[in-house]
C-alpha positions in Angstrom: 86.8 89.5 93.8 87.8 87.1 96.1 91.8 86.7 96.6 93.4 85.6 99.7 96.1 87.1 101.8 96.8 84.9 104.9 94.5 86.1 107.2 93.4 88.9 105.3 90.9 88.6 102.3 90.1 91.3 99.4 85.8 91.0 98.6 83.7 92.4 96.6 81.1 91.8 99.3 80.1 90.8 103.0 81.8 87.4 103.8 80.3 85.6 107.1 82.5 85.4 109.7 84.7 88.2 108.3 85.1 91.6 109.5 85.5 95.3 108.0 88.9 97.0 108.2 86.9 100.1 108.4 85.7 98.7 111.3 88.9 98.3 113.3 91.8 99.8 115.1 94.7 100.1 112.6 97.8 101.9 111.8 98.0 103.5 108.4 102.0 104.5 107.3 101.6 107.9 105.6 104.4 109.4 103.4 105.1 109.4 99.8 108.4 107.5 97.8 111.5 107.5 100.1 110.3 108.8 103.5 111.1 105.3 105.1 108.5 103.4 105.7 110.0 100.1 104.7 113.3 101.2 107.2 110.4 101.7 109.4 108.6 98.7 109.4 111.7 96.9 109.3 113.0 98.5 112.3 109.9 97.6 114.2 110.4 94.1 113.4 114.1 94.0 114.6 112.7 95.9 117.8 110.2 92.6 118.2 107.0 94.3 117.6 104.3 91.7 116.8 102.5 93.3 114.2 100.2 92.0 110.5 101.3 93.8 107.7 98.0 93.8 105.8 98.7 94.2 102.0 100.9 96.8 100.9 99.9 99.5 98.7 101.3 98.6 95.9 99.9 94.7 95.7 96.5 96.7 96.7 97.5 99.2 93.3 97.6 96.4 91.3 94.7 94.3 92.2 92.2 97.0 92.4 93.3 100.0 90.4 96.0 99.0 87.6 95.1 95.6 86.4 91.2 96.7 86.2 92.0 99.9 84.2 94.8 98.7 82.1 94.1 95.2 81.6 97.4 94.0 82.1 100.5 95.1 84.5 102.1 97.8 84.7 105.3 98.3 85.9 106.4 101.9 84.7 106.4 104.6 87.1 104.8 107.3 85.4 101.9 104.9 83.9 100.8 103.9 87.1 100.5 108.1 88.5 98.3 108.2 85.3 96.4 105.2 86.1 95.6 105.4 89.8 94.3 109.1 89.0 92.1 108.2 86.8 90.9 105.5 89.5 90.6 108.5 92.0 88.5 110.6 89.5 86.2 107.1 89.8 86.9 107.4 93.7 87.9 110.4 95.3 89.3 108.5 98.5 91.8 106.7 96.0 93.8 104.0 98.4 91.9 104.8 101.4 88.8 103.4 99.8 90.2 100.6 98.0 91.5 99.1 101.5 87.6 99.2 102.4 87.0 96.4 100.5 89.6 94.2 103.0 88.0 92.2 105.1 89.6 90.4 108.0 89.2 87.0 110.2 89.7 88.3 113.8 89.8 84.6 115.0 93.3 84.4 113.6 94.3 87.7 114.2 96.6 88.3 117.6 98.5 92.0 116.5 98.3 94.9 115.7 97.6 96.0 112.0 99.2 98.1 109.3 98.8 99.5 106.3 101.6 100.6 104.4 100.8 103.1 103.2 98.5 106.4 102.2 99.2 109.5 100.7 98.1 112.7 99.7 95.3 114.8 101.1 92.1 113.3 99.4 93.5 109.8 100.6 94.0 110.4 103.9 90.9 112.5 104.5 88.7 109.9 103.4 90.4 107.3 105.9 90.4 109.4 109.1 86.6 110.0 108.1 85.7 107.0 106.9 87.6 104.6 108.9 87.3 106.5 112.0 89.5 103.8 114.4 92.6 104.2 112.1 95.4 105.9 113.5 98.3 107.5 111.5 102.3 107.9 111.1 103.0 110.2 109.3 106.9 110.0 108.1 108.3 113.1 106.6 111.6 113.5 104.9 112.7 116.9 102.5 112.6 115.9 98.7 116.0 116.2 97.8 116.9 113.6 100.5 113.9 111.6 99.2 115.9 111.9 95.5 119.3 110.6 96.9 117.5 107.4 99.1 116.1 106.5 96.0 119.3 106.4 94.1 120.7 104.7 96.9 118.6 101.9 96.7 118.3 99.0 94.2 114.3 98.5 93.5 113.0 97.4 89.9 109.7 99.5 91.1 111.3 102.9 90.8 111.5 102.6 86.9 110.5 105.2 84.4 110.7 104.4 80.8 112.1 107.1 78.6 113.9 107.7 75.7 117.0 108.7 75.6 118.6 112.0 75.4 121.6 113.5 73.9 121.3 116.4 76.2 123.0 117.0 79.5 122.5 115.5 83.1 121.1 118.7 84.1 119.2 120.5 81.0 117.1 117.0 81.2 116.6 117.7 84.7 115.7 120.9 84.1 112.9 119.3 81.0 110.9 117.3 83.7 107.5 118.6 83.7 106.4 120.2 87.3 110.7 120.7 88.3 110.8 124.1 89.2 108.1 123.9 91.5 110.0 121.4 93.6 114.1 121.3 93.1 116.3 125.0 92.6 118.4 125.4 90.1 121.1 124.7 92.7 119.2 121.0 93.9 119.0 120.0 90.4 122.6 121.1 89.8 123.9 118.8 93.0 122.0 115.6 91.3 123.5 116.4 88.1 127.1 116.0 89.5 126.1 112.7 91.0 126.7 111.6 87.9 130.2 112.1 88.5 130.1 109.7 91.6 129.7 107.1 88.7 125.5 107.5 88.5 124.0 107.6 85.0 122.2 110.4 84.1 119.3 108.0 83.2 119.2 106.7 86.7 119.8 110.7 88.6 116.4 111.7 86.1 114.1 109.1 86.2 114.7 109.2 90.2 113.9 113.2 90.3 111.0 112.7 87.7 109.5 109.9 90.0 110.0 112.6 93.2 108.4 115.2 91.3 105.6 113.3 89.9 104.7 112.2 92.8 104.9 115.6 94.0 102.2 116.4 91.4 99.8 113.6 91.9 100.3 113.3 95.6 100.8 116.5 97.9 102.9 115.2 101.4 102.3 119.1 103.0 98.3 118.6 102.8 97.9 115.6 103.5 100.7 116.3 107.0 98.8 119.3 107.8 95.6 117.9 107.6 96.6 115.2 110.0 98.7 116.9 112.4 94.9 119.0 113.1 93.2 115.7 114.4 93.8 114.5 118.2 97.3 113.5 119.1 96.3 109.8 119.9 95.3 109.2 116.4 98.3 111.3 114.5 101.9 110.6 115.1 104.8 112.6 112.8 108.5 112.0 112.7 111.4 114.2 109.9 113.3 110.9 109.3 116.2 112.8 108.9 115.7 113.4 112.1 115.8 110.6 114.4 117.6 107.4 113.5 115.3 104.5 112.7 115.2 102.4 115.8 114.4 105.7 118.1 111.3 105.9 115.6 110.4 102.2 116.1 110.4 102.5 120.2 108.3 105.5 119.9 106.0 104.5 118.1 106.0 101.2 120.3 105.2 103.5 123.1 103.1 105.5 121.4 101.0 102.4 120.2 
């Protein structure tokens, strides 16, 4: 496999003149869907910070995990979660292990390297150990906030295929597998009430399902707690509901 992305390259083996990402210093955004990774990168760009974005998680997932396992492109988020879980059975380091395939031409790089992103204990622990020069920016937000953010953005990637249900929105939310371990009844009632604001029941259920399913596959609390035990020079933490993107960007630039 030899796929080029500007100055970075996916390869199946060592290429002369290229350096493996695992040997280099690079920044990793850590966080599940809706914590503000894209917003943070945009704030860094707006602040004038020069960095090279490595091929992001979606691109690597498609090329290294989804297409080889499914034999085709897959857009449904729930089906993608199942396929990436299957990949992790074969490769416990998950995405952190997959980016070990990245090699770069250092002669063409003049700025910091940033990867978006890792999530879950297995990925961050693998990266912390196997990618010894990696540094982590942990972005966090309450699950309720994440659902609200997903409902407020128009991202085709947030699609989940499901049969139309005649049940009330609240009943559909209650029927999501594992929902009770993530959201209280009061929170689900709050989500259901958003239908009165013009949101469709299918959209409310789909976005809630994404957050619940992702929590089942990647526990952000375990990942955060593991990383916070590392040297502070390697980890910077933000609750993205407690600081503006501009403040977060400034702190990252000062830290780097």
